[in-house]
C-alpha positions in Angstrom: -32.0 91.3 -61.6 -30.5 88.5 -60.2 -26.6 88.6 -60.2 -24.5 85.4 -62.0 -22.7 83.9 -59.2 -18.7 84.6 -59.5 -17.0 81.2 -60.2 -14.4 80.9 -57.6 -10.9 82.0 -57.7 -9.3 79.3 -56.4 -10.5 75.8 -55.5 -8.0 72.7 -54.1 -9.0 69.5 -55.3 -10.9 67.6 -52.3 -9.0 64.6 -52.5 -5.3 66.6 -52.3 -4.2 63.9 -54.5 -4.8 65.3 -58.1 -1.0 66.7 -58.0 2.2 66.0 -60.4 3.2 62.6 -62.0 -0.3 60.8 -60.6 -2.4 58.6 -62.8 -6.2 59.7 -63.9 -8.4 58.6 -66.2 -11.4 60.8 -68.1 -14.8 59.5 -67.9 -16.8 62.8 -67.3 -20.0 62.6 -69.7 -20.8 65.5 -71.7 -23.2 68.0 -69.5 -21.0 67.3 -66.5 -17.6 68.3 -67.8 -19.7 71.2 -69.2 -21.1 72.2 -66.1 -17.6 71.6 -64.4 -15.3 73.7 -67.4 -18.3 76.5 -66.3 -17.3 76.4 -62.3 -13.6 75.7 -62.7 -11.4 79.1 -64.0 -9.5 78.4 -66.5 -10.9 75.5 -68.4 -12.8 76.0 -71.4 -15.3 73.0 -72.7 -14.0 72.4 -76.4 -15.8 69.3 -78.7 -12.7 68.1 -78.5 -12.8 67.4 -74.6 -15.0 64.7 -75.3 -13.0 62.8 -77.7 -10.6 62.0 -74.8 -13.6 60.4 -72.4 -11.8 57.0 -71.5 -8.7 58.0 -71.8 -5.7 57.6 -69.1 -3.4 60.1 -68.8 -0.4 61.6 -65.5 -1.1 65.0 -64.6 2.0 67.4 -65.4 1.3 70.5 -63.4 -1.1 72.1 -61.3 -2.2 75.2 -61.6 -3.7 78.3 -59.1 -6.9 78.2 -60.4 -6.8 74.4 -59.3 -6.7 73.1 -62.8 -4.8 70.5 -63.7 -2.7 69.9 -67.6 -2.7 66.1 -67.9 -0.7 64.4 -70.8 -3.2 61.3 -71.7 -1.6 58.4 -73.9 -2.0 59.1 -77.7 -2.8 62.5 -77.4 0.8 64.4 -77.8 -0.4 68.1 -76.8 -1.3 68.7 -72.6 -4.9 69.3 -71.7 -5.9 71.3 -68.9 -8.9 70.0 -67.0 -10.9 70.4 -63.6 -10.0 68.0 -60.9 -13.4 66.8 -60.5 -13.7 65.8 -64.0 -10.7 62.8 -63.6 -10.6 59.8 -61.5 -7.9 58.9 -59.9 -6.4 55.9 -60.9 -2.3 56.5 -58.4 -2.1 59.5 -56.6 2.0 60.9 -56.8 5.0 59.4 -56.2 8.6 60.4 -55.9 11.4 60.3 -59.0 9.9 62.0 -62.4 6.7 63.4 -63.8 6.0 60.1 -66.7 7.0 57.1 -66.1 9.9 55.7 -68.3 10.2 53.4 -71.3 12.3 51.2 -69.2 9.9 51.0 -66.2 6.7 50.5 -68.5 8.3 47.4 -70.0 8.9 46.0 -66.7 5.3 46.7 -65.5 3.7 45.1 -68.7 6.5 42.0 -68.1 4.9 42.0 -63.9 1.0 42.3 -65.6 1.6 39.5 -68.1 3.4 36.8 -65.9 0.2 37.7 -63.6 -2.0 36.8 -66.0 -0.4 33.6 -67.3 -0.8 30.2 -65.8 2.4 30.6 -64.1 0.0 33.3 -61.9 3.4 34.5 -60.5 7.1 36.2 -61.1 10.5 36.2 -59.3 13.1 38.7 -60.6 17.0 38.5 -59.8 18.6 41.3 -58.8 15.9 43.8 -58.9 18.2 47.1 -57.6 21.7 47.9 -58.2 24.2 45.7 -56.3 25.1 49.0 -53.8 21.5 49.9 -53.6 20.6 45.9 -52.7 23.7 45.7 -50.2 22.7 48.7 -48.2 19.0 47.8 -48.1 19.9 44.1 -46.7 21.4 46.1 -44.0 19.4 48.1 -43.2 16.4 45.3 -42.6 18.0 43.6 -40.7 19.1 46.3 -38.9 15.7 46.6 -37.9 14.9 43.3 -37.1 18.0 43.6 -34.8 15.1 46.2 -32.5 13.6 43.6 -31.2 11.0 45.5 -29.4 10.1 47.3 -31.7 9.4 43.6 -34.4 5.7 41.6 -32.9 5.0 37.9 -33.3 2.7 37.7 -36.6 -0.6 36.7 -36.9 -3.7 35.7 -38.8 -6.8 37.0 -39.7 -8.1 40.0 -39.5 -9.5 42.6 -37.1 -10.4 41.1 -33.7 -10.4 38.1 -34.3 -6.4 38.4 -35.3 -4.3 35.5 -34.0 -1.0 35.0 -33.2 -0.1 31.9 -33.4 3.6 31.1 -33.9 2.7 27.4 -35.3 0.8 28.8 -38.3 2.8 31.8 -38.5 6.6 31.5 -37.3 7.5 34.6 -38.4 8.0 38.1 -36.4 6.7 41.2 -38.0 7.1 45.2 -38.1 5.4 47.3 -39.8 6.5 50.1 -41.3 5.8 54.1 -41.3 3.3 55.4 -43.7 5.1 58.4 -46.1 3.8 61.0 -47.7 5.3 60.9 -51.6 4.6 64.3 -51.8 7.5 65.5 -49.5 11.1 64.3 -49.7 12.3 61.7 -48.3 11.2 60.5 -44.1 14.0 61.3 -42.0 13.1 57.8 -40.1 13.6 55.5 -43.1 16.7 54.6 -43.8 17.8 55.2 -47.9 19.2 51.7 -48.8 14.9 50.9 -48.2 14.3 54.0 -49.2 15.3 52.9 -52.4 13.0 50.1 -53.0 10.7 51.4 -51.0 10.5 54.4 -54.6 11.1 51.8 -57.0 7.9 50.0 -56.1 5.9 53.3 -55.9 7.2 53.7 -59.1 6.2 50.4 -60.3 2.5 50.9 -58.8 2.4 54.3 -60.8 3.5 52.5 -64.1 0.7 49.0 -63.7 -2.2 51.5 -62.8 -1.2 53.1 -66.1 -1.1 50.3 -68.0 -4.0 48.8 -66.8 -6.4 50.9 -66.4 -7.3 50.3 -62.7 -6.8 52.0 -59.4 -4.3 51.0 -56.9 -4.3 53.9 -54.3 -2.5 53.1 -51.8 0.2 50.4 -50.3 1.2 49.1 -46.9 4.6 47.6 -46.1 6.1 44.7 -43.8 9.2 43.6 -42.4 9.2 40.4 -41.5 12.0 38.3 -40.0 12.0 33.8 -39.6 13.4 32.8 -36.8 14.3 29.6 -38.7 14.1 26.8 -36.3 11.9 25.2 -38.9 10.1 28.3 -38.5 7.2 29.4 -41.3 3.6 30.3 -42.6 1.2 27.8 -43.5 -0.6 28.1 -46.1 -2.7 30.9 -47.2 -4.2 34.1 -49.4 -4.0 38.0 -48.7 -7.6 38.2 -49.7 -10.6 36.4 -51.2 -10.8 35.3 -55.0 -13.9 38.0 -56.6 -13.3 40.4 -53.7 -14.7 43.6 -54.5 -14.7 45.6 -51.3 -13.0 48.8 -51.5 -9.0 49.2 -50.6 -8.2 45.0 -50.5 -5.2 43.8 -51.6 -4.4 43.3 -55.4 -0.8 42.1 -56.0 1.3 41.1 -53.5 5.5 41.4 -53.4 7.8 40.1 -51.4 11.6 41.4 -51.7 14.7 39.2 -49.9 17.3 40.4 -47.6 19.2 37.5 -46.9 22.6 37.9 -48.4 24.7 35.1 -47.3 21.6 32.9 -48.3 22.7 28.8 -49.5 21.3 26.0 -50.2 22.0 24.2 -46.5 19.7 27.2 -45.0 16.6 25.2 -46.7 16.8 22.0 -45.3 14.6 19.4 -46.8 13.5 22.2 -49.1 15.6 21.9 -51.5 16.6 25.6 -51.6 13.2 26.8 -51.7 11.2 29.4 -49.5 8.4 30.5 -51.2 5.4 28.3 -52.6 2.7 30.1 -55.1 -0.3 27.6 -55.7 -1.1 29.5 -59.2 -4.6 27.7 -59.9 -5.9 28.5 -56.3 -6.7 31.3 -58.4 -8.8 29.8 -61.0 -12.7 30.2 -59.9 -13.8 27.1 -61.1 -11.0 25.3 -58.4 -12.4 27.2 -55.7 -15.0 25.1 -53.4 -18.4 26.7 -52.8 -21.5 26.4 -50.5 -23.7 24.5 -53.2 -20.8 22.1 -53.4 -21.0 18.4 -52.1 -18.0 17.1 -49.4 -16.7 15.3 -52.8 -16.4 17.8 -54.8 -15.3 20.4 -52.3 -12.4 18.0 -52.2 -11.9 17.3 -56.1 -11.8 21.1 -56.0 -9.4 21.5 -53.0 -6.8 19.2 -54.8 -6.9 21.1 -58.1 -6.5 23.9 -56.5 -3.1 23.2 -55.3 -1.8 20.5 -57.5 0.7 23.2 -59.0 3.5 24.8 -57.4 5.8 27.4 -58.2 8.7 27.3 -55.8 10.9 30.7 -55.5 13.8 30.9 -53.3 14.8 33.7 -51.1 17.9 35.1 -52.8 19.4 38.5 -52.0 17.9 41.3 -54.0 15.5 38.6 -55.7 11.6 40.2 -56.0 8.1 37.8 -56.6 5.4 39.1 -57.6 2.0 37.4 -57.2 -1.9 38.2 -57.3 -2.8 38.7 -53.6 -6.1 36.2 -53.6 -3.2 33.4 -54.7 -2.8 30.9 -52.5 0.8 31.1 -51.1 3.0 29.7 -48.4 6.5 30.2 -46.7 8.6 26.6 -45.9 10.3 25.7 -42.6 13.3 26.7 -43.1 17.1 25.9 -40.6 18.2 29.3 -40.8 16.7 33.1 -40.0 15.8 34.7 -43.2 14.5 38.8 -43.8 11.9 40.0 -46.1 10.2 42.7 -47.4 6.3 42.2 -48.4 4.5 45.3 -50.2 0.3 45.3 -50.9 -0.5 47.6 -54.1 -4.4 48.5 -52.3 -7.1 49.5 -54.9 -11.1 49.0 -54.9 -11.3 47.3 -58.4 -10.3 44.0 -59.4 -7.3 44.0 -62.4 -9.0 41.4 -64.0 -5.8 39.2 -64.0 -7.6 35.9 -63.5 -6.7 32.8 -64.3 -6.5 31.8 -68.4 -10.1 31.1 -69.7 -11.8 31.8 -66.2 -13.1 35.4 -65.6 -13.1 36.1 -61.8 -16.1 37.9 -61.6 -17.9 34.6 -62.2 -17.5 33.5 -58.2 -19.5 35.4 -55.2 -16.8 36.8 -52.4 -19.6 35.0 -50.2 -20.7 32.0 -52.3 -16.2 30.7 -51.6 -16.7 27.7 -48.9 -14.4 28.6 -46.0 -14.5 26.1 -43.6 -11.0 24.7 -41.3 -12.3 21.7 -40.5 -12.9 20.9 -44.6 -8.9 22.3 -45.1 -7.9 19.7 -42.4 -9.7 17.0 -43.6 -7.8 17.3 -47.1 -4.4 17.6 -45.3 -2.6 14.5 -46.8 -2.8 16.5 -49.6 0.6 17.7 -48.6 3.5 16.4 -47.1 3.2 18.6 -43.1 -0.2 18.2 -41.6 0.1 22.2 -40.5 0.6 23.0 -44.4 -3.4 22.8 -44.5 -4.4 25.4 -41.9 -5.7 28.1 -43.8 -4.7 31.5 -42.4 -6.0 34.9 -44.3 -3.9 37.6 -43.5 
């Protein structure tokens, strides 16, 4: 007589990220769900579970068996499920398990702003006054460690070029952190406060959009003044479907002594965002004739949104949007915070479907960009740099 295989007494989720406060979606089919419930001790199949398919929820706790309890949107009671039934949208973050109403409201405002024609959002007084002051002081202190700063580059992988003419900042990458284990002793408290708040925003955005935002990267940048800036560029191609691409870009400014005179000829402004550059209908393609490419380039950069780099101001925009750091007279410091995910967030230009353009169909020729540089006041702004 064949003996039935014993159920495992304990199973650890493969990724290790199905932990308390993580955001997940439930998409498993009925037959797969029955099998998973048989394999995982502590979980029981029921027809009510089928009705939860497609819902997004937050992990409340994990059990010794490896199963997790999840609270789904619109469901009052928690549901105990095996991790194999779930798709991870956002890993665990520090702080309360569930996002507060205030956090969800702010995330909703960010999402709606990214969907709008402006395509970006600038928020002043992002941190509390004392938190912002401490964060600014910590940021400038890190920038003073010149041996750990390096020239910012353009391009990717082996093609990175560190040309001070295209990009004039000195950068420093912040260390990756384990969000499950306390505070990183090497991270100053003021910066840690900012990072934790942005991680909680990432979690709220993943919860509302029901799209994965797996990880982040954080960069500290210092521009020395001396009319140094960063030419027009974007952080990822429009419509990119490759795994773990940048989806949302955030810039937090630490210039507590900023004054209008620091902007020089740029009228108090530093960051320029080009909202129409995320419209697939304006993107030059290989099949276009030269004149058509020029017309599309004019349309891409026909609208501008300016943001002042004042202390405790944060700007949000989609990573495939072209933007530019204008040359300035005085030094300034900012954090760049990127949210990564394998899928597009479907927050494209109103009236256009982002999936209507193929990643490989976009015309990316630096010589062509130079031909259109008369569209800008400064010739250097015609160069394209993709980070």
